[in-house]
N, C-alpha and C positions, 0 to 999 in steps of 0.2 A: 504494500500500500504506500503510495507516494507521500501522502501527508498524514501525519499522526498527531492529533491534537494534544494528546497526553505528552508526547515527546516535546512538542513546542512549549507546553506549559512548564516542563522541567527545564528546558533550555532558557526560557524567559522567566525564571522563578521570581525574580524581584518584582517584575511587572505584575505577575499573577498574584503574588502576596499582597501587593498594593490594591489590586482589585478586590481581593478577599476582604481586606479591611474596609474598603469603600462600601462593599455590599453589606457588611455587618452594621456599619454606622448608619447607612441609609435605611436599612431594615428597622433598626431601633427607633429612628426618627419617624418612620412611616407607621410603626406600631402605635405610637402615641398620638399620631395625627389622624389615624383612620377614624371615620365616623362610626358611632355606636348606635345600633337600633335593635328593636326587638325582632322585627320581621323584615325581609327584603322588600324594597319598594316594588310595587307592581301597579300598573295603571288600572283604575276601575273604569272600564270602557262603557260607562253608562252616562247618558245625559237625561236630565229630567226637564220635560217641556210641560208648562202648566198654563192654563187659560181659564178665565172666569167669565160667566155670563149671568150676572145677578138676576134672580127671579126665574131662570129657566128650569124646567123639569129635567129629570134624568133622561127621559126619552128625547127631549129636544136637544139636550147636550150631546147625546150619543150621535144623533143624526146630523145635526147642524155644525157641531164644533169638533167633537172627537173624530168623526169620520173624515171630515175635510182635512184636519191636521194629519191624520194617519196616512191618508192617500199621498200627501206631499212627503211625509217622512219615509214612506216606503222607497223613495228614490235615493235615500241616503247611501253613499258608497260604504262598502264593508259592513252593511247592516246584517246583523244576525237575526234579531227579532224585535218586534214592538210589543210592549206590554202597557196596558193602560187601565186605569180605574176611573170611573165617571160617577160623580155625585151630583145632586141638584145644584146647578150653578157653577160647578167646578169640574174640570177634566185634568188629569195628571197622566202623562205619557212617559214611559221609560224607553229610551232609544238605546238598545244594547248592540254593541258592535261585535263582530266576529273575534274569536280569540286570536286569529292570525294577524289582526291589525296591530301594527307596531306602535310603540309609544310615540314615535316621531310623526306618524300619520294621524294620530287622534286629534290634535288641534285643528288640522285642516278640515277634518270631517265635521268637527263642531262648528267651524266657520261656515261650511256648506249648509248645515242645518239652520243656522241663524239666517243666512241669506235666502234660502228657499222659503222659509216661513215668512220672512219679511216680504217676499215677492207675492205670496198668496194671501197676506193679511186682509187685503181689500175684499176678498170673497167671503170672509166670515160675517156673521150677522151683526147688525148694528147693536152696540151696547156691549160687545165682547171686550173684556179687559185683558190685555196681554196679546199674544203669549209671552211668558217669561221663561228664562233658561237658567238651568243650574248644571254647569259642567264641572263643578268642584265637589261632586258627590263623594269623591274618594279622599277628601282632606281628612287627615288624622290629627286629633287633638289629644296628644299624649299626656298633657298635664291639665287637671281640672281642679279648681279651688271653689269651695262653696262659702258664701257669706250669709250669716244669719244675724238677726238683730233682736235685742231685748230692750224695749222701751223706745224704739225708733219706728217711724212710719216706713212703708215700703219705698216711698219716694226718697226719703232721707238716706235709706240704705243704698238705693240705686245711685244717688249722688256720690257716695263714698266709693262704690264699686266702679263707677265711670272714671273716677279720679285714679283709682288703682290701675284700671285698664290702660289709661293714658301713659302711666309711668312704665308699666310692663312692656308696652309696645316699643320702648326704647332699649330693651334688653337684647343683646346680640343673639342672632339665630331665631328670633321670634318672627314668624311670617304673618300671622293673623291671630286675633283673639275674638271669640264670639261670646256674647252674653246669653246666659241661660236663665229662663224663668222670669225675666223682667216683665212687668205689667205696665203697658203704656197708660198714662193718665188720660182721663176724659173729664170734660166739664159738661154735666148733664143739665139741660134746661127742660124741666118736666112740667107739663101743663095738663089741664083738664079740657077735653074737647067741648064738654057742655058749657064750661065757664067761658071759654073763648067765644062760643056761639052766642051766649047770653050777652056778652059785652060787644058783640058785633065785630070781633077782631078777625081779620083774614090771616090765616097761617102764613101764606106767601108774603104778606106785607111784613110780618114779624121776621121771617127769614131774610128778606131784602134789607131790613133795617140793621140787622146784625152784620150782614156782609158789607154793607155800605160804610159803616163806621170803622170796621177793622181792615179795610182794604189797604194794600200796599201798592202805591203807584207813584211815579215821579211827580213832584210839585214844581219842578222848574229850578233854574239856577239864575243868579244875577251876576253878570260880569261887570266889575268896576275896573277902574284904572289900575288898581293895585292887587286885587284878589278876586276869587270866584266864590260866591256865597250860595250854598245849597239851601233850598227852602224845604222845611219839614212841617207837615200838617199834623197836629195832634189828633188823638181819637183812638189809636190802636189799643187793644185790650192788654193790660198788664197782669190782670188776675181775674178770678171769678167775680170779685166784688165789682169790678168795672162793668162786667156783663150784667150783673144783677141791677146795677144802677142806671142802665141805659133807659132813656125816655123816648117814646115815640107817640106820634099823634094818631088819635082814633076819634073820628067824628068831631074834630075841632077841639078835643081835649087831650092833655098829655098824660100818658100812663107810664109808670115805671114797671120794668119787666118783673121785678121781685114782687110786685103786687098781684100779678096774674100767673106767675110760674115760680117753681122752686129751682133755684140755681145752686148746684153743689158740685164739688170736685170729687171724683172717684177714679176707679180704674176700669179698664176695658171690661165690657159686659156683653156677652159671656167672656170669661177670662181667656187670655192667651195661654199657650202651653206653659205649664208650671214645672218648677224644679224644687225638689225637697232633699234635704241632707239630714240623715239620721232622724227622720220623722218630723223635721221642722221645715216650714216654708223658707226658701232661700233664693238667692241670686247667685248664679255660677259664672265663672270665667273659664272658658275652655281655650287652651293655648296650643297653637300648632307650630311646628318647627319648620324652618325653611328646608328645601331639598338639599341633601348632602350635609346637614348639620349633625352635631354630636349631641344626642339626647342626654348623655350624662353631663356634659358641660352645660347644656341648657337647663337641666334640672337643678344643678348647683347654682347657676346664676339666678334663676327664678326664686329659688329658696332664699338666697341672700337678699334679693330685692323685696320679697314678701316680708321677711323679717324686719327690714328697715321700714317698710311702708306701714305694717301693722302696728309698729311702735307708736305711730302718730294717730292711729285710729282711736276714737273715743271708747271708753268702757261700755260694753254692751254689744259692740260689733265684733262678732267672732268669726274667725277664718278657719276653715277645715280643709284638709287635703282630701279630695274625693278620688282622684286617679293620678297615679304617679308612674308613668311609663319608665322614667329614669331609674327608679328603684328596681322595677321589674327587669330592665335591661342590665342593670348592674349585677343583680343576682344571677341572671342567665349567663352573662359573659364570665362572671366569676366561676360559675359551675362548669362552663365549657372549658375555660382556661385550666381549671383543676383537672378536668377530664383529659385535656391535651397534655398536661404535664404527666399525668398518670400513664397515658399512652406512650409518651416519650420514655418514661422510666421503664415501662415494660419492654419496649423494643431494645433499649440499651442493655437491660439485664439479659435478654435473649442473645444479643450480639456478644456481650462479654463472656457468657457461658459457652456459646457455640463456637465463637471464633478465638477467644482469648482476650487478654487485657489490651494488648497493643492494637490488634485488628479491631476490637470493639471500640477503642478510642477513635480510630479513623472514622468508623461509622457514626460515633457520637458527635464528632466535630462536623460531620456532614449535615447533621440535622439543623443546627442553628444557622449554618450558611444557607441551606435551602429555605428555611423559614424566613430569614431576613430578606432574601431575594423575592420570595412570594409576597411578603408584606409590602415591599416597594412596588411591585407590579400591581398589587391590589389597589394601592393608593393612586397609581397612574391611571388605572382603568376605572376608578370610581366605585370600587366594591367595598362596602362597609363591613364592619364586623357585626354580624347578626346571626340569627338561628341557622340559616342555611350555610353561610360561608364558614362559620366556626365548625359545624358538623363536617363540612367538606374537608377542612384542614385535618381533622382527626381521621377521616376515611383515607385521605391522601398520605397520611404520615408514614404508614408502613410501605406504601408504594414509593414514597420518596427515597427510602433507604435501600430499596431493592437493587438499584443500579450500583450504589456505593458498596453494598455487600458483595455483588458480583465482581466488581473491580478489585476489592480487597481480597476476596477469596482467590481470584486468579493471580494476584501479586504474590500472595503467600505460597501458592503452589509453585510458582516460578522460582521464588527464593529458595524453596525446599530442594530444588534440583540444582542449585548452585549458581543461578544467574545473578548478575550484578543488580543492585537496586534500581539503577537507571533503566536497565533493560526490562527488568521484571515489572516496573511500574507502567511501562508502555505496552505490555503484552495484552492487557485487557482490551485496550482500544483496538489493537490490531486484530484481535480474535472475536471480541464480542460487541464492539461499539455499535455496529450497524444492526446486529441482531437485537441489541438492547433498544436502539432507536426505533426499530420496526415494532418491537413489543410495546414500547411507549406509545407510539402512534396508534397501534391497535387498541391499547387500553383507553386512550383518549377517544377513539372512535366509539368505544362502548358507551361513553357518556354523551355522545352526539344527540341521541333522542331526547336527553334531558335538556340540552342546550338549545335545541331548535324546535321543540314541541310548540306548535302554534296554539296556545291556550293560556288561560290565566294561571292554571296550575304549572304549566311549563315556564311561564314568566316568573312565577313565584320561586321555582327551584333552579332558575338559570345559573345562579352563582355557584351551584354545586358543580356544574360542568366547567364553569370558568376557573374556579379555584383549583379543582383537580387537574385540569389541563395545564394551568400555569405551574403547579407544583411538579407535575411529571416532566415537563420540558426542562424546568430549572434543575430538577434532580439529575437528569441525564447530563446536563452541562456540568454540574458539580462533580458527578462521578468521573467524567473524562478530563476535567480541567483541574479541579482542586483536590479531589481524593488521591490521585497519583502523587501529587506533590506532598500531601500530608503523609501518605503511605511511605514514601521514600524516606521521610524524616523519622517516622516512628517504627516501621516494620523491620523485623529482623528474621533471619532464617529460623524456622522452628527447630527445637532441639532434637526432635526425632526425624530430622530430614532424611529422606531416602528410605524410611521404613515402611512407606505405603500408608494407606488409609487405616488408621487403627480403630479399634472399638468393635463392640459386638453389634451395634446397630447397623453398621455398614455390611458386616458379614451376613447378618440376618437378612438385610435387604437384597444383597446379591444372590443369596440362596433362594429367597422367595421369588425374585425376578427370573432367575434361571428356570425355576419350576414353572412359572407363568409362561415363559417363552416356549418351554417344551410342550406345555398344554395350552398353546395360544388360542386354539378354537374354543376351548372351555372358558378361558379367560374372557374372550370376546363375548361368548354367549351369556355368561353370568352378568357381565357389565350391561349388555343390552337388556337382559331380563330385569335388572335393577332399574334401568331407565324407564322401561315400560311400566313397571310397578309405580314409579314416582309419578308418571303421567296419570295413571289410574287413581292415585291417591290425591292428586292435585285438587279435585273438586271438594275434598274434605276440608280444605283450608278456607276459612271465611274470608270474604272480600271486604275491603274498606276503602273509602276515599282518603280522607285525612282523619287522624284521631283528634279527640278533644284536647284542649290545652290542659296543662297541669297547673295553671295559675289558680289562685284561690277564689277567683270571682265566680259568681253564679248570676245568670240572667233570669229574671222572672218576668215573663211576658203575660200581660193581662188584657184580653180582648173582650169587651162587653158587646152587647147587641149593637149593631151598627147604626142604630138611631139614638144611641145613648148620648146624653149630654156630657160635657166635660166635668160637670158637677158630680155626676154619677161615678165617673172614673176617679175623681179626686177622693170621693168617699171610700171607694174600694182600696185605693192606695193608702189612705189613712188607717184602714183596718189592717192592712198588711204591715204598716209601720208599727202598729201596736203589738203585733206578734213578734216582730224582729227585735223590738226594744228589750224584751225579756229573754232572748235566746243567748245562752252562754257561748255558742259557737260563732257568733257574729262579731266581727271586728268593727265594721262600719258599713253604711249603705247609702245609696242615693236613689231618688225616685224621679221619674219623668212622667208627668201627667199631660195627656193630649199629644204626646209624641214619644218616639223611642229615644234611647240613649244616643247622645252624640257619638260620632265614631272616635272612641278613645283608644282603639287599637285597630290596625288596618283590616284584618279579616272580619270585622264586625258586620253582621247582616243588618245594616242601618234601616230604620223604619221612618217613613215620612209622617208629618203631623196628621193626626186624626183624633177627634174628640173622644172616640170610644176606645182608645188604646192607651195603655200605661205600661211602663217598664221600670223595673228596679234592678240596680246593679248591687249585688250583695257581696261584700268581701268577707270571706270566712277567715278564721284565725290561721288555718293551715289546710293542707290538702285533705287529711282525714276528717277535719271539721267540715270541709266543704261537702264531702260525701254524706256525712250524717245530716247536715243541714238540708241537702237536696231531698233526702227522703222525708224529712219533717215538713218541708214546705209543700211537697207534692201532696202529702196527706192533708195538710191544713187547707190548701186550696180546693182539694176535692170535696172536703167535708163542709167548709164554711163559705165557699164561693161557688155555689152550684150553677149560677147563671153566667159565670165567667169562663171563657176558654183560656186556660192558663197553661203555661209551659215553663218548667224550671230546667235550665240546661247550663252546663259549663261553657266556657268560651270555645269557639271553634279555631282550628288551625287550617291554613290553606284558604282558597277562595270561599266566600260565604255561601251557605246553602239555605239555612233556616230549618223548617220541619224536615226531618230526614226522609220520611215516606210521603210521597206526593203523587197524585194521579190527577190529570187534567181532563175534564170533559169539555169538548169543543163542539159547537154547532150553531146554526143560525137563529133558532128560536129559544128565547130565554126560559120559557116555561118547560119546554122539552128538555133543555139542558139541566134544569133543576130536578126534573123527574129522574133522569138518568143518574144524576149525582146522588140522589137518595138511595137508589139501588146499589150504586158503587160503594157508598159508605157502608151498607150492610155487608157487602162482600169483604171489605177491608176489616170491619169490626169482627168478622167471623174468625180472624186469626188472633189467638190470645196474646201474641207477642206485639200486636199493634194496639197501642193505647192512645187515649186522648184524640179519638177520631173527630175531626171537625171540618169546617168549610171556610174558604177565604171570603165568601159571601153567599147568602142563600135566603135569609129571612126578609120578607117585605116589611115595610114599616107603615104606620098610620100617617095620614096627612088630612088636613081639613080642606075640603074643596068648597070654594065660594063661587056659586054659579050666579052670575049677574044677568038680570033681565035687561038686555041691551036696549030694548025699545024704551022701557021705563027710565033707564039711566039717561038716555039721550033726552027724554022729555024733561028730566030734571036738570039738564045741562051738564051731565057728568060723562066722562069717558073712562075707558079701562085704564088708561095711563094715569088719570087723576086719582081714580080709586086705589090703584096699586101704590101710587106715591104716598097718598094719605096713610094707607095701611102700614107701609114700610116705616114711615116717620113715627106713627103712633106706636106700633108694636116693637119694632127693632131699633128705631131711632135712626136719624139721618144726620151726618155731619154737615154743618152749615158754614162753618168758618174754623180758623185755627188760631189758638193763642200761642204766641211765641214766648216760651219760658226758658231762658238760658239756652242750653243746647238742645232743648226738646221742642217738639211741636205738639201741642195738646189740642186734639179735636174738640170742638164745641158741638155736642150732639143734642138735637131737638127730638123729644119723644114724650109720650103720654105718661101719666103717673102709673105706679105699679098696679093699682087696682084695675086700671083699664087695659094694661098690657098683658097681665098674666092670667086673666080669666076668660075662658071661652064664652061664658054667659054674657060678659060685658061686650064681647065682640058683636053680638047680635044688636045691642042697643047703641053701638058706637055711632056718634053723630057725625054725619058727613056734610061738610060745608057745600052749599050750592050757590050759584049766582044770586045776588040780591041780598046777601048777608044772612040767609036762613040756613038751617041745617035740617037734615032728615036722618032717621036711623038707618043703618046699613040694611037691616032686615026688610025695609020697605021695598027694595028693588033687588035683593039677593037672597038666595037660600043656602043653607049650610048642610053638608053631609060629610061623612068620613069615607076615605078611600085608602087603598093600599098602593104603594109603589116601592121600587127597589131603592134603598138608600145608597147602594153602591153596586156597580157592575164592572167586572173585570173583562178585558178583552186581550186576545193574543193574536197578533198579526191580523187585526181587524175582525176577528171572529170571537164572539162571546165565549168566555172561558170560565169554568167554575172548578176550583181545585179542591179535591178531597185530600186532606193531609192528616198525618198522624205521627206520633212519636213511637219509639220502640221500648220494650220492657228492658230493665237493667240486664246487662250481660248479653244482649241481643244486638246484632248488627243489621242495619237497614237492608243489606243485600239478602240476608236470610229471609226476612219478611217478604220482600218483593218476589224473591224466587218461589217461596211457598204459595204466594197469591197468583203467580203468573198464569196457571191453567184457568182459574176462575175468571180472571180479568180478561183473558183471551176469549173465553166463552161469552162473556157479557159483551165484549167489543163486537163479536161476530153477529150478535142479535140486534145491534143498533140500526136505526133507519139510515138511509143514505144521507151523507152530509154530516153525520155525527161520528165522533171517534173519541177514544180514551188514550191518552198519552201518559207514559211514565215520566215523572219528574223527580225532584229532590236529589238526594245523594247519589242514587243509582244513575240518573241522567248525567249529572255533572262528572261523575267518575268515568262513565262511558265516553263522554266527550273528551275528557283529559287523556284517557288511555288511547283513544283513537288518534289524538294529536301526536302522541308518542309513537304509536305504531306507524303512522304516516311517514315518520322520519327513519324508521328501521331500514328501509331499502338504501337510504344514503349511508347509514352506518355500515351495512353489509358491503356496499360498494367500496367504501374507504378501506375496510378491513381486507377485502379481497385484493384490492389494488396494492396495498402495502405488502401483503403476503406474496403476491406474484413478483413484486420487485425484489423481495428478499429471498424467496425460495426458488423461483424461476421454473417450477415444475408443477403440473396439475396433481400428480400423485402425492407429492409432499403437502400441497395445500389441502388436499382431501384428508390426509391423515391429521393435519393440525385442526381443521374444522370439525372433524368427527369428535374431538375431545370437548369442544366448547359446550354443547348442550348437556354434557354429562354432569355439569354442576347442578342441574335441576334435582338430581338425586339428593344431594346434600341440602339444597334449599328446602325441599319438601320435608325432609326429615327434621331439619332444624325448626321450621315453623310449626310443624305438628307437635314436636316435643315441647317447645316453648309456649305453645298455644297463642301464637302471634298471628294476626291477620295479614293477608297479602294485599297491602294497601298500595296507593299510588307511589309512595316513596320506596316501598319494598320492591315494586316492579322496576323502578329505576335502578335499584341495587342489583337486581337480576341481570338487567341489560349491561350494566357496568361490569358485572362478573365475567361476562363473555370475554371482554378485552383482557382482564387479568389472567384468565385461563389460557387464552391464545398466546399471550406474551411468554408464559413459561414453556408452552409447547414449541413456539418458534425457536427459542434459545436451545431447547433440548434437541430439536431436529437439526439445528445448525451444528451442534456438537457431534451428533451421530454422523452427519455428512462429512465433517472434518475428520473424524476417526476413520471413516471408509476411504476418504481421500488419501489417508496415510497408508493404505494398503490392507486394512483389516477386513475380514469377512463380516457379513451383516450381523450375525449373532454376536460375534466378539465386539464389533463396533457398538452395537446397541448396549451391551452389558457395560463396556468401559465408559461410554458417553453418559449413560444413565447414572453410573456410580460417580462420575466426575461432577455431574450436575445435581446429584441428590442433596448434598448439603445446602448449596445456595437456594435451590428451589424450596426445600422444606423449611429452611430458615426464613425465607421471605413469607411463606404461607403461615408459619407459626407466628411470626411477628405481626402479620396482618390480623390474624384471628385474635391473638391476645391483645393487640393494640385497640381492638374495637370493644373490648370488655367494658371500658368506662362509659360508653354510650349505649351499650346493650340494654340497660334497665330503663332508659329514657322513653317517654311516651312517643315522641316524634320519630327518633332515629332507631328505636329498638327493633322493629320489624326488618328494616334494611340491614342493621348490624347482624342479626341472626341469619338472614338470608345469605349475606356475604360470608359470614363465618362458616356456616354449614356447607355452602356451595363450594367455597374455595378449598376448604379442608378436604372434602371428598374428591373434588376435581384435581387437586394436587396429587393425591395418592393415585388416582387413575391416570394422571399424566405420566407418573413414574412406573406404572404397571401396564395399563391398557394401551397407551401410545406405543411403548416398545413392542408389545405383542402384536399390535396392528401393523407396525412398521415391518416386523419380521414376516408377518403373513402376506403383506402386499409386496414388499420389495424383494423378498427372498435373497438370492445371491446375484442379483443383477449388478452390472458394473456401476460404481458410484460416479456421479457427476461432480467432479471436484469443484467445478465452478459454482455449484449450488451453495456451497458453504462459504460464508464470508463473515 
């Protein structure tokens, strides 16, 4: 070989040592500069489009607004699906993009959505408000503080919170801060319709007087020779007192507003979404970090700022930490770093025991060099330290030292036969460098499906591919550049040089291999039989998408009837608060009324505001306490909240799903869809493992229909517009102007007194003003009756959709329930009328989509592997032998997962694919050694025995290091299944590589002449 990189490194040792020092210093600096986060960032490819049409029914909203918007949104590039829910007067549409949409493409798509909706806005009915857009649906607010007050009004507390918010926005790395639970102030002008009628006061004249006095418009400027003077006209309202004191003329006399109406300051009615902390009403500050920030540094800076700020707050204003992602990340990183050091220690112990002190020291020094380079590249490529990248470092750790072990072992063997250190140190590059590089590339190819899976789950786990690839390339460079130089300085010829391979293990292996080669067809048959058995046992392993988090939080979802008021939801939350206050397993909790929890960690299944929905985030004292608390809360909600659809669940990992078991009924007619959903729910409930069966919408709600005699109304000089306007003002209240109060805008709301607003009986006698200053009761020209309508209708791709959803019993996985229900669901689906269908959703659907995205990249993985193997082996027969070993790892995978009772989840599947590359790498190096032995003139059997014996120690050493190195992450919830899959698969596959592959080689190659060119 003309150029030997190891020889160059030895020749230019001063330069190489300099680069070693640079790498270490740069790596240490990068380690401390790397961003820290809990989860890897991935784009939530969803935009929310919302429009309002006050006064419109659900049916009108569906046909005139939702349908028109969805037709336009269907033209969105990269669209996966449209989901929408429509309520009276409001439509909300979720625009979900395909998983293959890259993060760089998403902003352009959202611009297209805005532009296309702007172009068609003119076709929407008159009176439609919006549409509005929310493309920041995925913002994560990792730090949440709650503020409660004792002896202060809500407005006073909000003033303090706004002041704190202004100061925190100046803290580095803060991108935005949202306020939770703040109630906007209102000034209510409440009047009696009868009294206004008796006094002959026109409501419109009252509104006009209020608006005219409070108007803001230019009064002109005076230009003098020296200056410009602006003219300001007084009259603007400064407080509710100014409004109460306003006078206006009625029939030639002046009346004060306070004489005919009650003017008072209050808060939004009905209330806006509320926030509670430990059972007390509160205002929250949710803090989001800028992209690429360090959550640990941000948490420390915010904590310092909060300490300084709260010192100036008055007694009675209390600040509580509600969510602290910084602490979670700190604990997670500390645990992973501990696992990393444990893995390093295990690998070093294995190296020292198997290789000796000096060779073990060479491997030991290779680890910090490799890690330092990896940290530097991670910083350059923008990869933070988070759940996936830290796990990838542990997975890659044993693979990192594989090449260093091979180089060191080859150097020792050459020193043992008397070669000079300079020559011995370069032998590994000459003999194994390109085989190691080919094996490295093949191993990286095994992770390609992880890196290029076009789905949210693939994006979530991308850094696994990136970090492992970086580590493997760097480890090869360290093995051929730095390890020979270190080895030349540290290694000495072994004392038993020339005595051959000592030890019983090697003799036992050679004897067993010799027998396996003699009975090669039996060896091959037994191996194939074990593989077939593993395939047959594979269905016994439960499937899983992503496991639940091991964080101590519990989410308590409470869904009331969909026509429930926010007051009913608040009452339910207060009852839950009362139960949590006395529970010893509860550390703290927060409650959200009328909305779901803000996205305080990235994979949260965020819920949009709805009056009938409440959610509590309960932090248990530890994980065992969380498990106990979940059982207690489920029992409490089932017994004491019978009218509430409640779900208690730990936090999810991976892309959010929600209810694990979901079936969608789709079809054109809402009534028919409901009937099918009832039948479907009975089928789902027939499985005892499916619990809490419910619907995302189904129950119609009552409404009061006011049927106007239009002829009579016109005779009285009334129109539908006038009647609706009066009713809206009287019952709900109508904003007529705004009071400018410091940084706030306070709506002045005109409405009737409580007695006239809140009584259905008073609605009949409501006095309607008619021309001429007279009034008539509403019942004179209108009739009243009750009717039913849907308070909420979901659609999917413009087709009505009703989802039957359920949770699973403890210890049961969603795949098991869906699999058991599959025959009944298929039978029901076959009976449906044309145009109606049932689709499987939930965890099973998301898992299938994510796995499909991985499988779609498998051909690319195989192409890369085959190409690398052909360049390295140059013969189809050799490539066939190598590839035949790859799937045999499934034997160990199945055995390990069954024995450990771990599911075959998305992450475990990624581990199985990565395992292929690890197995093929060992096979390639062994085949290269066999071909080298044959090129030296040995016969097939002798060459196979000698080559396998020569490669036994480094191959077994690498396998044992990898298996033992994964012990620290094997107990973890997230990485455990992957760790067991790789440990079992690699261990079995390594043994088969050293037994099955030699037997197959002898069976295939026999005594054909060796192609010396094949070995390199």
